C-alpha positions in Angstrom: 114.6 109.9 103.6 111.2 110.0 102.0 107.8 109.5 103.7 106.1 107.8 100.8 106.2 104.3 99.3 106.0 104.0 95.6 104.4 101.0 93.9 103.8 100.3 90.1 100.9 98.3 88.9 101.0 96.5 85.6 97.9 94.6 84.5 96.3 92.7 81.6 99.3 92.3 79.3 97.5 89.6 77.2 100.7 88.4 75.6 100.2 86.3 72.4 102.9 84.0 71.1 106.3 85.6 71.1 106.7 87.8 67.9 103.0 88.0 67.3 100.5 90.8 67.5 97.1 90.6 69.3 94.5 90.6 66.4 92.5 93.8 65.9 89.2 91.8 66.3 90.2 90.8 69.8 90.9 94.4 70.8 87.4 95.7 70.0 85.2 96.6 67.1 86.7 97.7 63.8 88.6 99.9 62.9 90.7 99.1 66.0 94.2 98.2 65.0 96.3 95.2 66.1 98.3 95.6 69.4 101.9 94.5 70.1 101.7 93.4 73.8 105.2 92.2 73.9 106.5 95.7 73.0 104.2 97.1 75.7 105.9 94.8 78.2 109.4 95.9 77.1 108.3 99.5 77.3 106.9 99.0 80.7 110.0 97.3 82.0 112.2 100.1 80.7 109.9 102.7 82.4 110.0 100.7 85.7 113.8 100.6 85.6 113.8 104.4 85.2 111.2 105.1 87.9 112.8 102.7 90.5 109.6 101.9 92.5 109.8 100.1 95.8 107.9 97.2 94.2 106.0 96.1 91.1 102.5 94.6 91.3 101.3 92.5 88.4 97.5 91.9 88.6 96.9 89.1 86.2 96.3 88.1 82.6 99.9 87.9 81.7 99.2 85.7 78.7 96.3 85.9 76.3 94.2 82.7 76.3 95.0 82.3 72.6 98.7 81.9 73.4 99.8 78.4 72.1 103.3 78.7 73.5 102.6 79.3 77.2 105.8 77.7 78.6 108.1 79.7 76.4 106.2 82.9 77.0 106.0 82.6 80.7 109.7 81.8 81.0 110.5 85.0 79.0 108.3 87.1 81.3 109.5 85.6 84.5 113.1 86.2 83.3 112.3 89.9 82.7 110.8 90.3 86.1 113.6 88.4 87.8 116.1 90.8 86.2 114.2 93.7 87.7 114.6 92.2 91.1 118.2 91.0 90.7 119.7 94.0 88.9 117.6 96.9 90.1 116.3 95.7 93.5 112.6 95.9 92.6 110.6 93.0 94.0 107.8 91.7 91.8 104.5 90.4 93.1 102.5 88.5 90.5 99.0 87.0 90.6 97.2 85.2 87.8 94.2 86.4 85.9 91.4 84.6 84.1 93.5 84.2 81.0 96.3 82.5 82.9 96.0 78.7 83.2 95.7 77.3 86.8 99.2 76.9 88.3 101.0 78.8 85.6 102.0 81.8 87.8 104.2 80.2 90.4 107.4 80.8 92.4 109.3 82.0 89.3 107.0 85.1 89.4 107.2 85.6 93.1 110.9 85.3 94.0 110.6 87.5 97.1 107.6 85.8 98.7 107.8 85.3 102.4 104.7 83.3 102.9 102.4 81.4 100.5 99.2 79.3 100.7 99.3 76.3 98.5 96.8 73.7 97.3 97.4 69.9 97.6 98.9 70.1 94.1 101.4 72.8 95.4 99.8 75.4 93.3 100.2 78.9 94.9 96.7 80.4 95.7 97.9 83.3 97.8 101.2 85.0 98.6 102.7 87.7 100.9 105.7 89.9 100.2 107.3 92.2 102.7 109.3 95.1 101.3 111.5 97.3 103.6 111.7 100.9 102.5 112.8 104.2 104.1 109.1 105.0 104.7 108.4 101.8 106.5 107.5 98.2 105.5 105.2 97.5 102.6 103.2 94.2 102.9 101.7 93.0 99.5 99.1 90.2 99.7 98.3 88.6 96.4 95.1 86.5 96.0 94.4 84.2 93.1 90.7 84.7 92.1 91.0 82.1 89.3 88.1 82.3 86.8 89.9 80.5 84.0 87.3 79.8 81.2 84.6 81.2 83.6 82.7 84.5 83.6 83.6 85.3 87.2 86.4 85.1 89.7 86.1 83.3 93.0 87.9 83.1 96.3 87.4 79.7 98.1 86.9 79.2 101.8 90.5 78.2 102.5 91.8 81.3 100.8 89.5 83.6 102.8 90.4 82.0 106.1 94.1 82.3 105.2 93.6 85.9 104.1 91.8 86.7 107.4 94.7 85.1 109.4 97.2 87.1 107.5 95.4 90.4 108.2 95.2 89.4 111.8 99.0 89.3 112.2 100.6 92.1 114.2 101.9 94.5 111.6 102.9 98.1 111.5 103.2 99.2 108.0 101.4 99.7 104.7 99.3 96.8 103.3 98.2 96.5 99.7 95.9 93.7 98.5 96.1 92.4 94.9 93.1 90.7 93.2 92.5 90.2 89.5 88.7 90.4 89.6 87.3 93.5 91.2 84.7 93.0 94.0 82.6 95.8 92.5 80.5 95.9 89.3 82.2 97.1 86.1 81.7 100.8 85.2 81.4 99.8 81.5 78.6 97.7 80.0 80.9 95.4 78.0 82.5 94.0 81.2 79.2 93.8 83.2 78.8 90.8 85.5 82.5 89.8 85.2 83.5 90.8 88.8 84.3 88.6 91.7 81.4 86.2 92.3 81.4 85.8 96.1 81.7 89.4 97.0 79.7 89.1 100.2 82.1 86.5 101.7 85.1 88.5 100.7 83.4 91.7 101.9 82.9 90.1 105.4 86.7 89.6 105.7 87.4 93.1 104.4 84.9 94.8 106.7 86.4 93.1 109.8 89.9 94.1 108.9 89.6 97.2 106.8 91.8 99.3 109.1 94.6 97.0 108.2 94.4 97.7 104.4 95.7 100.8 102.7 94.7 100.0 99.2 93.3 97.3 97.0 94.6 96.9 93.4 92.7 95.0 90.7 92.7 94.6 87.0 90.4 92.7 84.6 88.0 95.4 83.5 90.4 97.0 80.9 89.1 100.3 82.3 90.6 102.5 85.0 88.3 103.0 87.9 88.9 104.6 91.3 86.3 103.8 94.1 86.3 102.1 97.5 85.1 98.7 98.7 83.6 98.8 102.3 85.8 101.7 103.2 89.0 100.4 101.6 90.4 102.5 98.6 90.1 100.4 95.4 91.9 101.1 92.2 91.1 99.1 89.1 94.1 99.6 87.0 94.0 100.1 83.2 95.3 97.4 80.9 98.8 97.4 79.4 97.3 95.8 76.2 94.0 97.6 75.2 91.2 99.4 77.1 87.5 99.8 76.7 85.4 102.8 77.6 82.1 101.7 76.2 80.5 99.2 73.9 81.8 101.0 70.8 84.7 103.0 72.3 87.9 100.9 72.5 91.4 102.3 73.1 94.6 100.4 71.9 96.8 102.6 74.1 98.4 100.7 77.0 98.9 102.1 80.5 100.5 101.4 83.9 99.7 103.0 87.3 102.2 104.6 89.6 101.0 104.7 93.2 102.4 106.5 96.2 101.4 105.5 99.7 101.7 107.8 102.8 100.3 107.0 106.2 98.5 110.3 106.6 97.1 110.7 103.1 95.0 109.0 100.5 96.9 107.0 97.9 98.2 109.1 95.1 97.8 107.5 91.6 99.4 108.6 88.4 98.5 106.8 85.1 101.3 106.7 82.4 101.0 105.5 78.8 103.2 102.8 77.2 105.6 103.9 75.8 105.9 106.8 78.3 105.1 110.3 77.2 105.5 113.5 79.3 102.4 114.9 77.4 100.0 112.0 78.4 99.8 111.3 82.0 96.9 111.6 84.4 96.7 112.0 88.1 93.6 110.6 90.0 
């Protein structure tokens, strides 16, 4: 028996067409080299198999917007994630990012969902997964903040009401909220003004229910950032593709986050490179 729940966050893969690299110009100023996001994905899946977390949270930008073969690419990724669930018992919770076309991240990416909010077009806007572990039940709530071809993300009125109702359910366990766009300003200039647009509306729901939330996980900034939002611990995970630490400081190393949750402690976060190396890991 263990008293902690383990969760891995994978974010901002930015997958180009299968077999292609992400151009150097897209990953930052010269002399940054091209990136192979598909190999990063395979490295991540291998590491996740070894670590055997209770769940995997994927916080958006699965594809790069320049991908011209989205159906093939998404099917390949969904199959990989489904294999983690089927063969290794690791449920996968996936939300879209601003590079993922509306409606592209659906049921194939959320096989273990127990509840979902859908639009009139049956597009999944929010989803809930319940994971039973030896340390209790983990509730993962994924919210689609959209933002496709826009500078900001946004949560609409119906989503916020649905989210509020979900947090109001009687529940005794750990709750993690997934959101692609952080509800806080970016810590790096190059990503400035690209956060969630309606932070005040979202914040009202959070402030009224913050005791129900253990941790909020976001992506999008391509920069790891640990802070809090209205009293809720917030982790902006690094990207699996490339990361940025300043206007002229870009890093083509990919990372994933290993998170441990315990009722009586702050979340413990370990950041691992892709591919994994015992000499390059950071605890925050």
